[in-house]
C-alpha positions in Angstrom: -10.6 22.5 -19.8 -12.1 24.9 -17.2 -10.4 28.3 -16.9 -7.7 28.3 -14.3 -7.0 24.5 -14.6 -3.4 23.4 -15.1 -2.4 22.4 -18.6 0.4 20.3 -17.2 0.9 18.2 -14.1 4.4 17.1 -12.9 4.2 13.9 -10.9 7.5 13.5 -9.0 8.2 10.0 -7.6 12.0 9.7 -6.9 11.4 7.0 -4.3 11.4 3.2 -4.3 9.3 0.7 -6.2 6.8 0.0 -3.3 6.1 3.7 -2.8 5.4 4.1 -6.5 3.0 1.1 -6.5 1.1 2.8 -3.7 1.0 6.2 -5.5 0.2 4.9 -9.0 -3.6 4.4 -8.3 -3.9 8.1 -7.7 -3.2 9.0 -11.3 -6.7 8.3 -12.6 -8.1 10.6 -9.9 -5.6 13.3 -11.0 -6.5 12.9 -14.6 -10.2 13.2 -13.8 -9.6 16.3 -11.6 -7.6 18.0 -14.4 -9.1 16.7 -17.7 -7.0 17.6 -20.7 -3.9 18.2 -18.6 -0.7 16.5 -19.7 0.7 14.4 -16.9 4.5 14.0 -16.9 6.1 11.6 -14.4 9.7 11.9 -13.1 10.9 8.6 -11.6 13.7 6.1 -11.2 14.5 4.0 -14.3 13.5 0.8 -12.5 10.0 2.2 -12.0 9.5 3.8 -15.4 7.7 0.8 -17.0 4.9 1.1 -14.5 4.2 4.6 -15.6 4.8 4.0 -19.3 2.0 1.5 -19.2 -0.4 3.9 -17.6 -2.9 5.4 -20.0 -3.1 8.6 -17.9 0.6 9.5 -18.3 1.7 11.6 -21.3 5.4 11.3 -20.7 8.0 9.7 -18.4 11.3 11.2 -17.5 13.4 8.4 -15.9 16.7 8.7 -14.1 19.2 6.3 -12.7 19.7 6.7 -9.0 23.4 6.4 -8.1 25.1 6.1 -4.7 25.1 9.2 -2.6 28.3 11.3 -2.6 
């Protein structure tokens, strides 16, 4: 990994399924740009399986989106 490159990337996608489907194809580019970096995705539970199946993702942190207060 080149000096100054991040060791970790946090991919925040708290939005809906469609937005995640559009954003998902960017992950191979991020992985190529930062080789060796660990990519962690934060997303809604309903979308988590998309990222869990992605070979570029090291970890998925899923949350359940509830109604607004």
